[in-house]
PyMOL Python script that loads the backbone (N, CA, C, O; Angstrom):
from pymol import cmd

cmd.read_pdbstr("""\
ATOM      1  N   UNK A   1      52.344-211.993   9.266  1.00  0.00           N
ATOM      2  CA  UNK A   1      52.655-213.147   8.444  1.00  0.00           C
ATOM      3  C   UNK A   1      52.758-214.403   9.309  1.00  0.00           C
ATOM      4  O   UNK A   1      52.234-215.459   8.954  1.00  0.00           O
ATOM      5  N   UNK A   2      53.445-214.272  10.453  1.00  0.00           N
ATOM      6  CA  UNK A   2      53.598-215.427  11.328  1.00  0.00           C
ATOM      7  C   UNK A   2      52.261-215.847  11.933  1.00  0.00           C
ATOM      8  O   UNK A   2      52.013-217.035  12.141  1.00  0.00           O
ATOM      9  N   UNK A   3      51.408-214.875  12.212  1.00  0.00           N
ATOM     10  CA  UNK A   3      50.098-215.197  12.787  1.00  0.00           C
ATOM     11  C   UNK A   3      49.260-216.011  11.811  1.00  0.00           C
ATOM     12  O   UNK A   3      48.575-216.955  12.205  1.00  0.00           O
ATOM     13  N   UNK A   4      49.318-215.638  10.532  1.00  0.00           N
ATOM     14  CA  UNK A   4      48.548-216.364   9.518  1.00  0.00           C
ATOM     15  C   UNK A   4      49.086-217.780   9.369  1.00  0.00           C
ATOM     16  O   UNK A   4      48.323-218.742   9.283  1.00  0.00           O
ATOM     17  N   UNK A   5      50.404-217.894   9.339  1.00  0.00           N
ATOM     18  CA  UNK A   5      51.026-219.209   9.196  1.00  0.00           C
ATOM     19  C   UNK A   5      50.686-220.100  10.387  1.00  0.00           C
ATOM     20  O   UNK A   5      50.362-221.275  10.212  1.00  0.00           O
ATOM     21  N   UNK A   6      50.756-219.555  11.578  1.00  0.00           N
ATOM     22  CA  UNK A   6      50.445-220.348  12.763  1.00  0.00           C
ATOM     23  C   UNK A   6      48.975-220.761  12.805  1.00  0.00           C
ATOM     24  O   UNK A   6      48.651-221.866  13.239  1.00  0.00           O
ATOM     25  N   UNK A   7      48.089-219.876  12.357  1.00  0.00           N
ATOM     26  CA  UNK A   7      46.668-220.240  12.376  1.00  0.00           C
ATOM     27  C   UNK A   7      46.362-221.329  11.352  1.00  0.00           C
ATOM     28  O   UNK A   7      45.519-222.190  11.601  1.00  0.00           O
ATOM     29  N   UNK A   8      47.039-221.301  10.198  1.00  0.00           N
ATOM     30  CA  UNK A   8      46.825-222.345   9.186  1.00  0.00           C
ATOM     31  C   UNK A   8      47.351-223.680   9.688  1.00  0.00           C
ATOM     32  O   UNK A   8      46.718-224.717   9.487  1.00  0.00           O
ATOM     33  N   UNK A   9      48.501-223.656  10.338  1.00  0.00           N
ATOM     34  CA  UNK A   9      49.069-224.899  10.868  1.00  0.00           C
ATOM     35  C   UNK A   9      48.206-225.436  12.001  1.00  0.00           C
ATOM     36  O   UNK A   9      48.010-226.647  12.109  1.00  0.00           O
ATOM     37  N   UNK A  10      47.686-224.549  12.849  1.00  0.00           N
ATOM     38  CA  UNK A  10      46.878-224.973  13.990  1.00  0.00           C
ATOM     39  C   UNK A  10      45.533-225.546  13.560  1.00  0.00           C
ATOM     40  O   UNK A  10      44.991-226.426  14.229  1.00  0.00           O
ATOM     41  N   UNK A  11      44.994-225.056  12.452  1.00  0.00           N
ATOM     42  CA  UNK A  11      43.704-225.568  11.974  1.00  0.00           C
ATOM     43  C   UNK A  11      43.790-227.027  11.564  1.00  0.00           C
ATOM     44  O   UNK A  11      42.831-227.782  11.725  1.00  0.00           O
ATOM     45  N   UNK A  12      44.901-227.410  11.053  1.00  0.00           N
ATOM     46  CA  UNK A  12      45.011-228.753  10.500  1.00  0.00           C
ATOM     47  C   UNK A  12      44.612-228.720   9.036  1.00  0.00           C
ATOM     48  O   UNK A  12      44.175-227.684   8.534  1.00  0.00           O
ATOM     49  N   UNK A  13      44.753-229.805   8.371  1.00  0.00           N
ATOM     50  CA  UNK A  13      44.416-229.866   6.956  1.00  0.00           C
ATOM     51  C   UNK A  13      42.975-230.234   6.750  1.00  0.00           C
ATOM     52  O   UNK A  13      42.186-230.239   7.696  1.00  0.00           O
ATOM     53  N   UNK A  14      42.630-230.538   5.547  1.00  0.00           N
ATOM     54  CA  UNK A  14      41.260-230.937   5.271  1.00  0.00           C
ATOM     55  C   UNK A  14      40.903-232.265   5.929  1.00  0.00           C
ATOM     56  O   UNK A  14      39.734-232.649   5.959  1.00  0.00           O
ATOM     57  N   UNK A  15      41.895-232.959   6.451  1.00  0.00           N
ATOM     58  CA  UNK A  15      41.619-234.197   7.175  1.00  0.00           C
ATOM     59  C   UNK A  15      41.212-235.337   6.269  1.00  0.00           C
ATOM     60  O   UNK A  15      40.098-235.852   6.364  1.00  0.00           O
ATOM     61  N   UNK A  16      42.108-235.727   5.397  1.00  0.00           N
ATOM     62  CA  UNK A  16      41.831-236.840   4.489  1.00  0.00           C
ATOM     63  C   UNK A  16      41.704-238.133   5.290  1.00  0.00           C
ATOM     64  O   UNK A  16      42.621-238.953   5.322  1.00  0.00           O
ATOM     65  N   UNK A  17      40.575-238.296   5.923  1.00  0.00           N
ATOM     66  CA  UNK A  17      40.363-239.483   6.747  1.00  0.00           C
ATOM     67  C   UNK A  17      39.098-240.211   6.342  1.00  0.00           C
ATOM     68  O   UNK A  17      38.398-240.775   7.183  1.00  0.00           O
ATOM     69  N   UNK A  18      38.807-240.196   5.047  1.00  0.00           N
ATOM     70  CA  UNK A  18      37.629-240.902   4.567  1.00  0.00           C
ATOM     71  C   UNK A  18      37.804-242.401   4.692  1.00  0.00           C
ATOM     72  O   UNK A  18      38.869-242.857   5.108  1.00  0.00           O
ATOM     73  N   UNK A  19      36.792-243.182   4.347  1.00  0.00           N
ATOM     74  CA  UNK A  19      36.872-244.632   4.507  1.00  0.00           C
ATOM     75  C   UNK A  19      37.918-245.285   3.610  1.00  0.00           C
ATOM     76  O   UNK A  19      38.408-246.367   3.932  1.00  0.00           O
ATOM     77  N   UNK A  20      38.275-244.643   2.476  1.00  0.00           N
ATOM     78  CA  UNK A  20      39.253-245.244   1.566  1.00  0.00           C
ATOM     79  C   UNK A  20      40.617-244.569   1.636  1.00  0.00           C
ATOM     80  O   UNK A  20      41.493-244.876   0.828  1.00  0.00           O
ATOM     81  N   UNK A  21      40.812-243.662   2.579  1.00  0.00           N
ATOM     82  CA  UNK A  21      42.088-242.957   2.667  1.00  0.00           C
ATOM     83  C   UNK A  21      43.182-243.904   3.148  1.00  0.00           C
ATOM     84  O   UNK A  21      43.028-244.568   4.174  1.00  0.00           O
ATOM     85  N   UNK A  22      44.280-243.965   2.410  1.00  0.00           N
ATOM     86  CA  UNK A  22      45.423-244.769   2.806  1.00  0.00           C
ATOM     87  C   UNK A  22      45.369-246.211   2.367  1.00  0.00           C
ATOM     88  O   UNK A  22      46.283-246.977   2.676  1.00  0.00           O
ATOM     89  N   UNK A  23      44.334-246.609   1.657  1.00  0.00           N
ATOM     90  CA  UNK A  23      44.247-247.997   1.208  1.00  0.00           C
ATOM     91  C   UNK A  23      44.800-248.096  -0.210  1.00  0.00           C
ATOM     92  O   UNK A  23      44.371-247.371  -1.109  1.00  0.00           O
ATOM     93  N   UNK A  24      45.731-248.978  -0.392  1.00  0.00           N
ATOM     94  CA  UNK A  24      46.285-249.208  -1.724  1.00  0.00           C
ATOM     95  C   UNK A  24      45.594-250.422  -2.325  1.00  0.00           C
ATOM     96  O   UNK A  24      45.207-251.353  -1.618  1.00  0.00           O
ATOM     97  N   UNK A  25      45.453-250.392  -3.619  1.00  0.00           N
ATOM     98  CA  UNK A  25      44.775-251.514  -4.263  1.00  0.00           C
ATOM     99  C   UNK A  25      45.737-252.680  -4.426  1.00  0.00           C
ATOM    100  O   UNK A  25      46.950-252.472  -4.463  1.00  0.00           O
ATOM    101  N   UNK A  26      45.230-253.893  -4.522  1.00  0.00           N
ATOM    102  CA  UNK A  26      46.089-255.053  -4.759  1.00  0.00           C
ATOM    103  C   UNK A  26      46.802-254.979  -6.105  1.00  0.00           C
ATOM    104  O   UNK A  26      47.863-255.579  -6.278  1.00  0.00           O
ATOM    105  N   UNK A  27      46.233-254.253  -7.049  1.00  0.00           N
ATOM    106  CA  UNK A  27      46.892-254.111  -8.350  1.00  0.00           C
ATOM    107  C   UNK A  27      48.191-253.330  -8.190  1.00  0.00           C
ATOM    108  O   UNK A  27      49.186-253.649  -8.841  1.00  0.00           O
ATOM    109  N   UNK A  28      48.195-252.323  -7.341  1.00  0.00           N
ATOM    110  CA  UNK A  28      49.413-251.566  -7.079  1.00  0.00           C
ATOM    111  C   UNK A  28      50.496-252.436  -6.471  1.00  0.00           C
ATOM    112  O   UNK A  28      51.665-252.335  -6.845  1.00  0.00           O
ATOM    113  N   UNK A  29      50.113-253.285  -5.539  1.00  0.00           N
ATOM    114  CA  UNK A  29      51.069-254.211  -4.940  1.00  0.00           C
ATOM    115  C   UNK A  29      51.615-255.169  -5.986  1.00  0.00           C
ATOM    116  O   UNK A  29      52.811-255.458  -6.001  1.00  0.00           O
ATOM    117  N   UNK A  30      50.752-255.660  -6.856  1.00  0.00           N
ATOM    118  CA  UNK A  30      51.180-256.569  -7.919  1.00  0.00           C
ATOM    119  C   UNK A  30      52.180-255.885  -8.847  1.00  0.00           C
ATOM    120  O   UNK A  30      53.175-256.492  -9.244  1.00  0.00           O
ATOM    121  N   UNK A  31      51.923-254.636  -9.191  1.00  0.00           N
ATOM    122  CA  UNK A  31      52.842-253.899 -10.062  1.00  0.00           C
ATOM    123  C   UNK A  31      54.199-253.734  -9.392  1.00  0.00           C
ATOM    124  O   UNK A  31      55.230-253.920 -10.038  1.00  0.00           O
ATOM    125  N   UNK A  32      54.215-253.393  -8.127  1.00  0.00           N
ATOM    126  CA  UNK A  32      55.476-253.227  -7.396  1.00  0.00           C
ATOM    127  C   UNK A  32      56.241-254.544  -7.335  1.00  0.00           C
ATOM    128  O   UNK A  32      57.453-254.562  -7.551  1.00  0.00           O
ATOM    129  N   UNK A  33      55.558-255.634  -7.047  1.00  0.00           N
ATOM    130  CA  UNK A  33      56.213-256.944  -6.965  1.00  0.00           C
ATOM    131  C   UNK A  33      56.782-257.336  -8.321  1.00  0.00           C
ATOM    132  O   UNK A  33      57.901-257.844  -8.397  1.00  0.00           O
ATOM    133  N   UNK A  34      56.028-257.106  -9.392  1.00  0.00           N
ATOM    134  CA  UNK A  34      56.525-257.435 -10.731  1.00  0.00           C
ATOM    135  C   UNK A  34      57.736-256.584 -11.105  1.00  0.00           C
ATOM    136  O   UNK A  34      58.668-257.080 -11.739  1.00  0.00           O
ATOM    137  N   UNK A  35      57.732-255.324 -10.725  1.00  0.00           N
ATOM    138  CA  UNK A  35      58.893-254.476 -10.995  1.00  0.00           C
ATOM    139  C   UNK A  35      60.127-254.945 -10.226  1.00  0.00           C
ATOM    140  O   UNK A  35      61.237-254.908 -10.756  1.00  0.00           O
ATOM    141  N   UNK A  36      59.941-255.380  -8.996  1.00  0.00           N
ATOM    142  CA  UNK A  36      61.068-255.893  -8.211  1.00  0.00           C
ATOM    143  C   UNK A  36      61.609-257.169  -8.838  1.00  0.00           C
ATOM    144  O   UNK A  36      62.824-257.343  -8.927  1.00  0.00           O
ATOM    145  N   UNK A  37      60.731-258.062  -9.273  1.00  0.00           N
ATOM    146  CA  UNK A  37      61.165-259.311  -9.910  1.00  0.00           C
ATOM    147  C   UNK A  37      61.910-259.014 -11.206  1.00  0.00           C
ATOM    148  O   UNK A  37      62.952-259.613 -11.469  1.00  0.00           O
ATOM    149  N   UNK A  38      61.391-258.100 -12.017  1.00  0.00           N
ATOM    150  CA  UNK A  38      62.058-257.741 -13.271  1.00  0.00           C
ATOM    151  C   UNK A  38      63.430-257.133 -13.000  1.00  0.00           C
ATOM    152  O   UNK A  38      64.384-257.407 -13.729  1.00  0.00           O
ATOM    153  N   UNK A  39      63.536-256.315 -11.966  1.00  0.00           N
ATOM    154  CA  UNK A  39      64.824-255.719 -11.618  1.00  0.00           C
ATOM    155  C   UNK A  39      65.818-256.780 -11.189  1.00  0.00           C
ATOM    156  O   UNK A  39      66.992-256.711 -11.554  1.00  0.00           O
ATOM    157  N   UNK A  40      65.371-257.753 -10.424  1.00  0.00           N
ATOM    158  CA  UNK A  40      66.271-258.830 -10.000  1.00  0.00           C
ATOM    159  C   UNK A  40      66.770-259.633 -11.196  1.00  0.00           C
ATOM    160  O   UNK A  40      67.946-259.992 -11.251  1.00  0.00           O
ATOM    161  N   UNK A  41      65.888-259.919 -12.157  1.00  0.00           N
ATOM    162  CA  UNK A  41      66.322-260.636 -13.356  1.00  0.00           C
ATOM    163  C   UNK A  41      67.318-259.809 -14.168  1.00  0.00           C
ATOM    164  O   UNK A  41      68.279-260.357 -14.708  1.00  0.00           O
ATOM    165  N   UNK A  42      67.101-258.510 -14.258  1.00  0.00           N
ATOM    166  CA  UNK A  42      68.035-257.658 -14.990  1.00  0.00           C
ATOM    167  C   UNK A  42      69.398-257.599 -14.307  1.00  0.00           C
ATOM    168  O   UNK A  42      70.429-257.607 -14.980  1.00  0.00           O
ATOM    169  N   UNK A  43      69.412-257.539 -12.990  1.00  0.00           N
ATOM    170  CA  UNK A  43      70.681-257.523 -12.259  1.00  0.00           C
ATOM    171  C   UNK A  43      71.415-258.836 -12.459  1.00  0.00           C
ATOM    172  O   UNK A  43      72.629-258.844 -12.667  1.00  0.00           O
ATOM    173  N   UNK A  44      70.696-259.942 -12.401  1.00  0.00           N
ATOM    174  CA  UNK A  44      71.314-261.251 -12.608  1.00  0.00           C
ATOM    175  C   UNK A  44      71.895-261.371 -14.013  1.00  0.00           C
ATOM    176  O   UNK A  44      73.000-261.882 -14.191  1.00  0.00           O
ATOM    177  N   UNK A  45      71.152-260.903 -15.002  1.00  0.00           N
ATOM    178  CA  UNK A  45      71.633-260.953 -16.377  1.00  0.00           C
ATOM    179  C   UNK A  45      72.864-260.073 -16.563  1.00  0.00           C
ATOM    180  O   UNK A  45      73.808-260.464 -17.250  1.00  0.00           O
ATOM    181  N   UNK A  46      72.861-258.902 -15.964  1.00  0.00           N
ATOM    182  CA  UNK A  46      74.014-258.012 -16.085  1.00  0.00           C
ATOM    183  C   UNK A  46      75.239-258.616 -15.420  1.00  0.00           C
ATOM    184  O   UNK A  46      76.349-258.468 -15.931  1.00  0.00           O
ATOM    185  N   UNK A  47      75.065-259.288 -14.300  1.00  0.00           N
ATOM    186  CA  UNK A  47      76.196-259.944 -13.649  1.00  0.00           C
ATOM    187  C   UNK A  47      76.767-261.038 -14.532  1.00  0.00           C
ATOM    188  O   UNK A  47      77.986-261.199 -14.596  1.00  0.00           O
ATOM    189  N   UNK A  48      75.920-261.791 -15.211  1.00  0.00           N
ATOM    190  CA  UNK A  48      76.404-262.825 -16.123  1.00  0.00           C
ATOM    191  C   UNK A  48      77.169-262.208 -17.285  1.00  0.00           C
ATOM    192  O   UNK A  48      78.189-262.752 -17.708  1.00  0.00           O
ATOM    193  N   UNK A  49      76.694-261.087 -17.805  1.00  0.00           N
ATOM    194  CA  UNK A  49      77.383-260.433 -18.915  1.00  0.00           C
ATOM    195  C   UNK A  49      78.722-259.850 -18.459  1.00  0.00           C
ATOM    196  O   UNK A  49      79.702-259.890 -19.203  1.00  0.00           O
ATOM    197  N   UNK A  50      78.764-259.317 -17.253  1.00  0.00           N
ATOM    198  CA  UNK A  50      80.008-258.733 -16.763  1.00  0.00           C
ATOM    199  C   UNK A  50      81.065-259.792 -16.473  1.00  0.00           C
ATOM    200  O   UNK A  50      82.258-259.491 -16.499  1.00  0.00           O
ATOM    201  N   UNK A  51      80.652-261.015 -16.199  1.00  0.00           N
ATOM    202  CA  UNK A  51      81.624-262.087 -15.988  1.00  0.00           C
ATOM    203  C   UNK A  51      82.343-262.439 -17.281  1.00  0.00           C
ATOM    204  O   UNK A  51      83.445-262.985 -17.242  1.00  0.00           O
ATOM    205  N   UNK A  52      81.741-262.136 -18.427  1.00  0.00           N
ATOM    206  CA  UNK A  52      82.349-262.423 -19.725  1.00  0.00           C
ATOM    207  C   UNK A  52      83.384-261.373 -20.127  1.00  0.00           C
ATOM    208  O   UNK A  52      84.202-261.621 -21.012  1.00  0.00           O
ATOM    209  N   UNK A  53      83.357-260.221 -19.495  1.00  0.00           N
ATOM    210  CA  UNK A  53      84.272-259.141 -19.830  1.00  0.00           C
ATOM    211  C   UNK A  53      85.639-259.466 -19.250  1.00  0.00           C
ATOM    212  O   UNK A  53      85.728-259.930 -18.113  1.00  0.00           O
ATOM    213  N   UNK A  54      86.717-259.230 -20.014  1.00  0.00           N
ATOM    214  CA  UNK A  54      88.048-259.521 -19.474  1.00  0.00           C
ATOM    215  C   UNK A  54      88.380-258.619 -18.285  1.00  0.00           C
ATOM    216  O   UNK A  54      87.819-257.534 -18.134  1.00  0.00           O
ATOM    217  N   UNK A  55      89.296-259.089 -17.452  1.00  0.00           N
ATOM    218  CA  UNK A  55      89.677-258.336 -16.257  1.00  0.00           C
ATOM    219  C   UNK A  55      90.302-256.995 -16.622  1.00  0.00           C
ATOM    220  O   UNK A  55      90.051-255.986 -15.963  1.00  0.00           O
ATOM    221  N   UNK A  56      91.120-256.988 -17.675  1.00  0.00           N
ATOM    222  CA  UNK A  56      91.736-255.732 -18.112  1.00  0.00           C
ATOM    223  C   UNK A  56      91.777-255.716 -19.636  1.00  0.00           C
ATOM    224  O   UNK A  56      91.659-256.755 -20.286  1.00  0.00           O
ATOM    225  N   UNK A  57      91.942-254.548 -20.180  1.00  0.00           N
ATOM    226  CA  UNK A  57      91.965-254.390 -21.624  1.00  0.00           C
ATOM    227  C   UNK A  57      93.357-253.991 -22.104  1.00  0.00           C
ATOM    228  O   UNK A  57      93.496-253.252 -23.078  1.00  0.00           O
ATOM    229  N   UNK A  58      94.378-254.481 -21.421  1.00  0.00           N
ATOM    230  CA  UNK A  58      95.729-254.137 -21.827  1.00  0.00           C
ATOM    231  C   UNK A  58      96.119-254.889 -23.089  1.00  0.00           C
ATOM    232  O   UNK A  58      95.470-255.862 -23.473  1.00  0.00           O
ATOM    233  N   UNK A  59      97.169-254.434 -23.718  1.00  0.00           N
ATOM    234  CA  UNK A  59      97.611-255.019 -24.986  1.00  0.00           C
ATOM    235  C   UNK A  59      98.822-255.935 -24.795  1.00  0.00           C
ATOM    236  O   UNK A  59      99.651-256.040 -25.699  1.00  0.00           O
ATOM    237  N   UNK A  60      98.943-256.592 -23.656  1.00  0.00           N
ATOM    238  CA  UNK A  60     100.048-257.520 -23.447  1.00  0.00           C
ATOM    239  C   UNK A  60      99.919-258.749 -24.327  1.00  0.00           C
ATOM    240  O   UNK A  60     100.921-259.266 -24.820  1.00  0.00           O
ATOM    241  N   UNK A  61      98.703-259.220 -24.528  1.00  0.00           N
ATOM    242  CA  UNK A  61      98.457-260.398 -25.359  1.00  0.00           C
ATOM    243  C   UNK A  61      97.422-260.049 -26.427  1.00  0.00           C
ATOM    244  O   UNK A  61      96.248-260.384 -26.271  1.00  0.00           O
ATOM    245  N   UNK A  62      97.829-259.391 -27.497  1.00  0.00           N
ATOM    246  CA  UNK A  62      96.846-258.971 -28.502  1.00  0.00           C
ATOM    247  C   UNK A  62      96.381-260.100 -29.412  1.00  0.00           C
ATOM    248  O   UNK A  62      95.460-259.908 -30.206  1.00  0.00           O
ATOM    249  N   UNK A  63      96.996-261.270 -29.312  1.00  0.00           N
ATOM    250  CA  UNK A  63      96.615-262.358 -30.225  1.00  0.00           C
ATOM    251  C   UNK A  63      95.208-262.880 -29.971  1.00  0.00           C
ATOM    252  O   UNK A  63      94.630-263.528 -30.843  1.00  0.00           O
ATOM    253  N   UNK A  64      94.650-262.616 -28.808  1.00  0.00           N
ATOM    254  CA  UNK A  64      93.307-263.101 -28.523  1.00  0.00           C
ATOM    255  C   UNK A  64      92.271-262.468 -29.434  1.00  0.00           C
ATOM    256  O   UNK A  64      91.349-263.149 -29.883  1.00  0.00           O
ATOM    257  N   UNK A  65      92.402-261.189 -29.715  1.00  0.00           N
ATOM    258  CA  UNK A  65      91.429-260.547 -30.593  1.00  0.00           C
ATOM    259  C   UNK A  65      92.039-260.147 -31.931  1.00  0.00           C
ATOM    260  O   UNK A  65      91.422-259.403 -32.693  1.00  0.00           O
ATOM    261  N   UNK A  66      93.232-260.628 -32.223  1.00  0.00           N
ATOM    262  CA  UNK A  66      93.883-260.292 -33.483  1.00  0.00           C
ATOM    263  C   UNK A  66      93.150-260.902 -34.670  1.00  0.00           C
ATOM    264  O   UNK A  66      93.071-260.276 -35.727  1.00  0.00           O
ATOM    265  N   UNK A  67      92.616-262.103 -34.520  1.00  0.00           N
ATOM    266  CA  UNK A  67      91.904-262.746 -35.624  1.00  0.00           C
ATOM    267  C   UNK A  67      90.661-261.957 -35.999  1.00  0.00           C
ATOM    268  O   UNK A  67      90.344-261.824 -37.181  1.00  0.00           O
ATOM    269  N   UNK A  68      89.975-261.449 -35.035  1.00  0.00           N
ATOM    270  CA  UNK A  68      88.786-260.649 -35.326  1.00  0.00           C
ATOM    271  C   UNK A  68      89.182-259.334 -35.987  1.00  0.00           C
ATOM    272  O   UNK A  68      88.474-258.847 -36.869  1.00  0.00           O
ATOM    273  N   UNK A  69      90.302-258.758 -35.569  1.00  0.00           N
ATOM    274  CA  UNK A  69      90.746-257.510 -36.180  1.00  0.00           C
ATOM    275  C   UNK A  69      91.200-257.719 -37.616  1.00  0.00           C
ATOM    276  O   UNK A  69      90.950-256.871 -38.474  1.00  0.00           O
ATOM    277  N   UNK A  70      91.865-258.837 -37.889  1.00  0.00           N
ATOM    278  CA  UNK A  70      92.347-259.090 -39.243  1.00  0.00           C
ATOM    279  C   UNK A  70      91.220-259.458 -40.192  1.00  0.00           C
ATOM    280  O   UNK A  70      91.329-259.214 -41.393  1.00  0.00           O
ATOM    281  N   UNK A  71      90.149-260.035 -39.687  1.00  0.00           N
ATOM    282  CA  UNK A  71      89.070-260.485 -40.554  1.00  0.00           C
ATOM    283  C   UNK A  71      88.052-259.423 -40.876  1.00  0.00           C
ATOM    284  O   UNK A  71      87.090-259.695 -41.594  1.00  0.00           O
ATOM    285  N   UNK A  72      88.229-258.234 -40.372  1.00  0.00           N
ATOM    286  CA  UNK A  72      87.224-257.202 -40.606  1.00  0.00           C
ATOM    287  C   UNK A  72      87.762-256.123 -41.515  1.00  0.00           C
ATOM    288  O   UNK A  72      88.880-255.641 -41.335  1.00  0.00           O
ATOM    289  N   UNK A  73      86.978-255.756 -42.471  1.00  0.00           N
ATOM    290  CA  UNK A  73      87.200-254.573 -43.293  1.00  0.00           C
ATOM    291  C   UNK A  73      88.556-254.573 -43.993  1.00  0.00           C
ATOM    292  O   UNK A  73      89.335-253.634 -43.830  1.00  0.00           O
ATOM    293  N   UNK A  74      88.843-255.612 -44.764  1.00  0.00           N
ATOM    294  CA  UNK A  74      90.113-255.676 -45.490  1.00  0.00           C
ATOM    295  C   UNK A  74      90.154-254.709 -46.666  1.00  0.00           C
ATOM    296  O   UNK A  74      91.218-254.195 -47.012  1.00  0.00           O
ATOM    297  N   UNK A  75      88.998-254.458 -47.285  1.00  0.00           N
ATOM    298  CA  UNK A  75      88.968-253.654 -48.496  1.00  0.00           C
ATOM    299  C   UNK A  75      88.732-252.178 -48.229  1.00  0.00           C
ATOM    300  O   UNK A  75      88.721-251.390 -49.174  1.00  0.00           O
ATOM    301  N   UNK A  76      88.552-251.789 -47.032  1.00  0.00           N
ATOM    302  CA  UNK A  76      88.287-250.394 -46.729  1.00  0.00           C
ATOM    303  C   UNK A  76      86.801-250.115 -46.732  1.00  0.00           C
ATOM    304  O   UNK A  76      85.993-251.042 -46.784  1.00  0.00           O
ATOM    305  N   UNK A  77      86.436-248.860 -46.678  1.00  0.00           N
ATOM    306  CA  UNK A  77      85.012-248.526 -46.633  1.00  0.00           C
ATOM    307  C   UNK A  77      84.321-248.839 -47.952  1.00  0.00           C
ATOM    308  O   UNK A  77      84.946-248.816 -49.012  1.00  0.00           O
ATOM    309  N   UNK A  78      83.039-249.129 -47.880  1.00  0.00           N
ATOM    310  CA  UNK A  78      82.273-249.469 -49.076  1.00  0.00           C
ATOM    311  C   UNK A  78      82.050-248.243 -49.946  1.00  0.00           C
ATOM    312  O   UNK A  78      82.001-248.366 -51.170  1.00  0.00           O
ATOM    313  N   UNK A  79      81.916-247.077 -49.357  1.00  0.00           N
ATOM    314  CA  UNK A  79      81.712-245.833 -50.099  1.00  0.00           C
ATOM    315  C   UNK A  79      82.893-244.905 -49.862  1.00  0.00           C
ATOM    316  O   UNK A  79      83.485-244.918 -48.783  1.00  0.00           O
ATOM    317  N   UNK A  80      83.237-244.110 -50.846  1.00  0.00           N
ATOM    318  CA  UNK A  80      84.313-243.142 -50.607  1.00  0.00           C
ATOM    319  C   UNK A  80      83.839-242.062 -49.645  1.00  0.00           C
ATOM    320  O   UNK A  80      82.647-241.760 -49.589  1.00  0.00           O
ATOM    321  N   UNK A  81      84.752-241.484 -48.898  1.00  0.00           N
ATOM    322  CA  UNK A  81      84.339-240.436 -47.968  1.00  0.00           C
ATOM    323  C   UNK A  81      83.832-239.214 -48.720  1.00  0.00           C
ATOM    324  O   UNK A  81      84.272-238.928 -49.834  1.00  0.00           O
ATOM    325  N   UNK A  82      82.932-238.522 -48.119  1.00  0.00           N
ATOM    326  CA  UNK A  82      82.376-237.329 -48.737  1.00  0.00           C
ATOM    327  C   UNK A  82      80.912-237.212 -48.422  1.00  0.00           C
ATOM    328  O   UNK A  82      80.374-237.981 -47.626  1.00  0.00           O
ATOM    329  N   UNK A  83      80.263-236.248 -49.045  1.00  0.00           N
ATOM    330  CA  UNK A  83      78.828-236.091 -48.766  1.00  0.00           C
ATOM    331  C   UNK A  83      78.033-237.257 -49.321  1.00  0.00           C
ATOM    332  O   UNK A  83      78.421-237.843 -50.331  1.00  0.00           O
ATOM    333  N   UNK A  84      76.936-237.601 -48.683  1.00  0.00           N
ATOM    334  CA  UNK A  84      76.133-238.730 -49.172  1.00  0.00           C
ATOM    335  C   UNK A  84      75.512-238.410 -50.525  1.00  0.00           C
ATOM    336  O   UNK A  84      75.197-237.261 -50.832  1.00  0.00           O
ATOM    337  N   UNK A  85      75.347-239.451 -51.317  1.00  0.00           N
ATOM    338  CA  UNK A  85      74.764-239.304 -52.650  1.00  0.00           C
ATOM    339  C   UNK A  85      73.262-239.130 -52.524  1.00  0.00           C
ATOM    340  O   UNK A  85      72.585-239.940 -51.891  1.00  0.00           O
ATOM    341  N   UNK A  86      72.746-238.074 -53.127  1.00  0.00           N
ATOM    342  CA  UNK A  86      71.310-237.813 -53.064  1.00  0.00           C
ATOM    343  C   UNK A  86      70.645-238.351 -54.313  1.00  0.00           C
ATOM    344  O   UNK A  86      71.053-238.034 -55.431  1.00  0.00           O
ATOM    345  N   UNK A  87      69.610-239.173 -54.121  1.00  0.00           N
ATOM    346  CA  UNK A  87      68.864-239.667 -55.276  1.00  0.00           C
ATOM    347  C   UNK A  87      67.788-238.653 -55.611  1.00  0.00           C
ATOM    348  O   UNK A  87      67.202-238.039 -54.719  1.00  0.00           O
ATOM    349  N   UNK A  88      67.534-238.481 -56.882  1.00  0.00           N
ATOM    350  CA  UNK A  88      66.556-237.466 -57.123  1.00  0.00           C
ATOM    351  C   UNK A  88      65.945-237.506 -58.427  1.00  0.00           C
ATOM    352  O   UNK A  88      65.090-236.675 -58.735  1.00  0.00           O
TER     353      UNK A  88
END
""", "prot")
cmd.dss("prot")
cmd.show_as("cartoon", "prot")
cmd.util.cbc("prot")
cmd.orient("prot")
């Protein structure tokens, strides 16, 4: 087994050394650059969104979001709980 493995390693591979071996197309470079630019814009946008998030979510001062809580869903759910109504 070792003799076979050593002979395969010693032979070398098929030798991918043709005239176009290892050359990347400019389109590939363009795709990589565009992906890097898009990633940078996404990171920048996420940082801006994270700056809007409060430092902590403790309930020491609930009046900041109390108005939003009071203005939502005063009448309860629109449909009674239970299985959905099937039209037929």
